[in-house]
N, C-alpha and C positions, 0 to 999 in steps of 0.2 A: 729797391730801384732801380729793378730793369731795366735801358734803355740802351739808342744805339745814340752812337756818341755820332759830333757830324762827317767825321772824313769814311763811317761807314764800320765802325769798332763796336760788335754787340759787347755792353759791359753788365759785369753782376756780379755784387761785392761777393755773396756769401748762395751760394744754389745750395745749402744745405745736407743735412747724414742719407743716405742710404742703409737704411736700415732701422731699430727699432727708435720707434720716435721717444719716448719715456727714459732714456739710458744717460749712460756715461762711454762714449765713443762704442757702442753696441753691448755694454757689460750692462747687469745690472749694477742700478745706483748704489745703494743701501752698502754694497762689499765697496765701491769707490770711494764714500763716503768715509767706511769707517778706517779704509788705508789712509787714506790723506788725515784723517784728524785725530788716528793713534799712528803715524810712521811707523805701524808694523804689518807686514808682508801680510796677503791675504787672499785665496785664492777668487778667482772671479766666476764669476759666472753669466752666461751670454742670457739677453735680454731677450723672451721673445712676443711680445706684448708688442699691440699698433705697428706693423711694418710699416714702413715707407719708401718710396720710392721718390727721390726729390732731384730735381735737375734744372734743367734747363730747354727749352727748342728752338733754337734761330733757324730764321727765315733767311736766305741765301740768296743774293743775284747770284746765275749761274756766270753769267759776262764780265760782272767784273771783281768777284768773289768779295764783296760787300756784302756788312747785314744789310736785310732792309727792318727785319723785325726778329724780337727776343719777347718768351712767354717762361713763366715761371714756372713748375712743374711737381704739383705733390700731392702724389694719388698711393691713399691707403691701401695698402695691398691683402690679399685673405691672407688671414693667421691660421 
């Protein structure tokens, strides 16, 4: 849904997470699910597979400071 609004504001609802893609806030999803379902504390483990860099690149008009374009970025990183 990235777009440039009429007044020159670049808009993107959610740029995504930079980190392991198939995870819960960067942690292995199994531990997070177990913790949620049982209500018991458990140790989190960092997820390490399918790491991605997510965000946006905004083209800015240097004279006006307004956005001319916006492009979503989702780059797989070597793991």
